[in-house]
C-alpha positions in Angstrom: 106.0 78.9 127.0 107.6 80.1 130.5 110.6 81.2 129.2 109.3 83.7 126.8 109.7 87.2 128.0 106.5 89.4 127.9 107.8 92.1 126.6 109.1 89.6 123.7 105.5 88.5 123.5 104.3 92.5 123.0 107.0 93.5 120.3 106.2 90.5 118.3 102.2 91.1 118.2 102.9 94.3 118.2 104.9 93.7 115.0 102.9 91.0 113.0 99.5 92.1 114.1 99.2 87.7 114.8 97.2 86.3 117.5 98.4 85.8 121.3 98.5 81.8 121.0 100.6 82.0 117.5 103.0 84.1 118.9 104.3 82.5 122.0 104.0 78.8 119.6 106.3 81.0 117.1 108.6 82.3 119.7 108.9 78.8 121.4 109.6 77.2 117.9 112.1 80.3 117.5 113.6 79.5 120.6 113.0 83.2 121.6 114.7 84.5 118.3 112.3 87.3 117.6 113.5 87.6 113.9 112.9 84.3 113.1 109.7 84.0 114.8 108.7 87.2 112.5 109.3 84.5 109.7 107.7 81.9 110.9 104.3 83.9 111.5 104.8 84.8 108.2 104.9 81.7 106.4 101.7 80.4 109.4 100.0 83.4 107.6 99.9 82.7 103.5 99.3 79.0 104.6 95.9 80.1 106.9 95.3 82.3 104.1 95.0 80.4 101.1 91.3 79.0 103.2 89.8 82.5 102.8 90.7 82.8 99.0 87.4 81.2 97.9 85.4 84.0 99.8 82.9 86.9 98.3 85.1 89.8 98.4 82.8 92.9 97.4 84.3 96.0 99.1 87.2 97.7 98.8 88.7 101.1 97.2 89.8 102.9 94.6 93.8 104.1 94.2 94.5 106.8 91.4 97.6 107.7 90.5 98.2 111.2 87.6 101.9 112.4 86.7 101.9 116.1 87.5 102.3 116.3 82.9 98.9 114.6 82.6 100.7 111.7 80.2 100.5 108.8 82.5 97.0 107.8 84.6 96.5 104.7 86.9 93.8 103.2 88.8 93.7 100.2 90.8 91.0 98.5 92.5 91.9 96.3 95.8 88.2 94.3 97.0 87.9 92.5 100.4 85.0 91.4 102.6 83.7 94.2 103.9 83.9 97.9 104.7 85.5 97.8 108.0 88.8 96.3 106.9 88.9 98.6 103.9 88.4 101.2 106.0 91.6 100.2 108.1 95.1 101.8 107.4 96.8 98.1 106.5 94.4 97.8 103.7 95.0 101.3 102.6 98.9 101.1 102.7 98.5 97.8 100.9 96.5 99.2 98.4 99.1 102.2 97.7 101.9 100.1 97.9 100.4 97.8 95.0 99.7 101.5 93.3 103.2 102.7 93.5 104.8 99.1 92.1 102.4 99.0 89.4 103.6 103.0 88.4 107.3 101.3 88.5 106.6 97.9 86.8 103.7 98.4 84.3 102.6 94.7 84.4 100.2 93.4 81.5 98.4 91.3 83.5 97.1 90.9 86.9 99.0 87.8 87.1 102.5 89.5 85.9 101.0 92.7 88.7 100.9 89.8 91.4 104.7 88.5 90.9 106.2 92.3 91.6 108.0 92.4 94.6 107.6 94.9 97.1 110.2 97.3 99.4 109.2 94.7 101.8 110.5 92.3 99.7 107.2 90.3 99.7 105.5 89.7 96.3 102.5 91.4 95.7 100.6 88.1 96.1 102.3 87.4 99.3 101.3 90.5 100.8 98.0 90.5 100.0 98.1 87.1 101.5 99.5 88.5 104.8 97.2 91.2 105.4 94.7 88.1 105.0 95.7 86.2 107.6 96.0 89.4 109.7 92.4 90.4 109.0 90.8 87.2 108.5 89.2 88.2 105.5 89.4 87.4 101.7 91.5 90.3 99.6 91.6 90.3 96.1 93.7 92.6 93.9 90.6 92.7 91.0 92.1 94.8 88.5 94.1 97.7 87.2 94.4 99.8 84.3 97.2 102.0 82.8 96.8 105.0 80.5 99.7 106.5 78.8 99.1 109.2 76.0 101.1 110.9 73.7 99.4 113.2 72.0 97.1 114.2 74.5 96.7 113.8 78.1 95.3 111.7 81.2 92.2 113.0 83.5 90.9 111.0 86.3 87.9 111.1 88.8 87.8 109.6 91.9 84.9 110.3 93.9 84.8 110.9 97.5 84.5 107.3 99.1 87.6 106.1 96.8 84.6 103.4 95.5 83.9 104.7 92.2 86.5 106.4 89.8 86.6 106.7 86.0 90.1 107.6 83.8 90.1 109.1 80.0 92.7 110.1 77.8 92.0 113.5 75.9 93.2 114.8 72.6 95.0 117.2 72.2 96.6 118.3 74.9 95.9 121.8 75.8 95.1 123.3 79.6 91.8 124.9 78.2 90.7 121.4 78.1 91.2 120.7 81.9 88.2 121.8 82.3 85.9 119.5 79.9 87.9 117.2 80.7 86.8 117.0 84.7 83.6 117.3 83.3 83.6 114.1 80.8 85.7 111.9 83.5 82.5 112.9 85.9 80.1 112.0 83.0 81.3 108.6 82.8 82.1 108.4 86.3 78.1 109.0 87.3 76.2 107.5 84.0 78.2 104.0 83.6 79.0 104.9 79.4 79.9 101.4 78.0 81.2 103.5 74.5 82.1 107.1 73.2 80.2 106.6 70.2 77.8 104.2 69.2 80.5 102.8 66.6 82.5 101.8 69.1 79.6 99.7 71.0 80.8 96.3 70.8 78.9 94.1 68.2 78.4 91.4 70.6 76.8 93.7 73.7 74.2 95.0 70.8 73.1 91.6 69.9 72.4 90.2 73.5 70.0 93.5 73.9 68.4 92.9 71.2 68.1 89.2 72.1 66.6 90.4 75.5 64.3 92.5 74.3 63.0 90.3 71.6 62.3 87.5 74.5 60.6 89.9 76.7 58.0 90.9 73.8 57.7 87.4 73.0 56.7 86.7 76.8 54.5 89.5 77.0 52.6 88.6 73.7 53.5 91.2 71.7 52.6 90.7 67.7 55.0 89.5 65.3 54.8 92.0 63.1 55.4 94.8 66.1 58.5 93.4 67.6 61.0 93.9 65.5 60.0 98.0 65.8 59.7 97.5 69.4 63.3 96.1 69.7 64.6 98.7 67.1 63.2 101.5 69.9 64.7 99.8 73.0 67.9 99.8 71.2 67.8 103.4 70.3 67.1 103.8 74.2 69.8 101.7 75.2 72.7 103.8 72.6 70.9 107.1 74.1 71.8 105.7 77.9 75.3 103.8 77.2 77.0 105.7 74.4 79.0 108.7 76.1 78.2 111.2 73.5 74.4 110.5 73.2 73.9 110.7 77.0 72.3 113.9 78.9 75.0 115.9 80.2 74.6 115.8 83.7 75.8 119.5 84.4 73.0 120.4 82.1 70.5 118.1 81.0 69.4 120.2 78.0 72.0 119.3 75.9 74.3 115.7 75.4 77.7 115.1 75.6 78.3 115.6 72.2 76.5 119.1 72.1 78.4 120.1 74.9 81.7 118.7 73.3 80.9 120.9 70.1 80.0 123.8 72.5 83.8 123.6 73.4 85.2 122.8 70.0 83.2 126.0 69.0 84.8 128.5 72.0 88.5 127.1 72.0 88.8 126.5 68.3 89.9 123.2 68.6 88.8 119.7 67.4 88.7 117.6 70.4 89.0 113.7 70.3 87.6 111.7 73.4 90.3 108.7 72.9 89.2 105.9 75.5 88.0 105.6 79.3 87.6 103.1 82.1 85.2 103.4 85.1 85.4 101.6 88.5 82.8 100.7 91.0 84.0 98.6 93.4 83.1 94.9 93.5 81.8 95.5 90.0 82.9 92.8 87.3 
């Protein structure tokens, strides 16, 4: 240990972010070869990070990409345990590297994305593990979405703080619809719709809600003959809150989103379709 020069130790710590004792051990094992020591620390870090992989990770950030022609849009959510870590340059850098890799390789699943190699030569999975070893928190690539549009265009809204974002595909592709698309993306982020129309609402979600409302009515001692009407009323309220076109428009609550859409169609003499959307709120399933 006495043979390890302080400047070598300092350089290794700066390059890897590892602790003093770990750096000393690595340099001794590498006989003072700093490149070998870096590799030893990387392997050590990946091994240590495995112990942290089960910890809850509900903080983090969402990164986005929108191509200049608005034909490609991407959202990526990277989670950690605390907002302190999500605010670090290392965390933000890794998130942007992952975003760029997903843009380049267009993986279909999280497992596929984790195997993509970054410019450093590490896979995304190993890069995450290395950062876990450095910051001492679990980090998870929770999800990503890729929208590619043929006849329409993509709009992305990211709320200040980068913890809430939405992405929507609108058809047709007309610059006159850019304000409409921004409004719709903000609506989705703010009001957390589940479907675009009532017809799109997943049947299992509707059945689950009906069952919940029925159980509530029974527990409240409501007469059997009125339970169906109670459930029907609550489902109607649910659809007004969770179907995008049924929602009150956030910029003018005197009209619904559907009414706003019809106004835009009339003023521009266009038929507008909202094709699909996703909404990311950090930490949500």
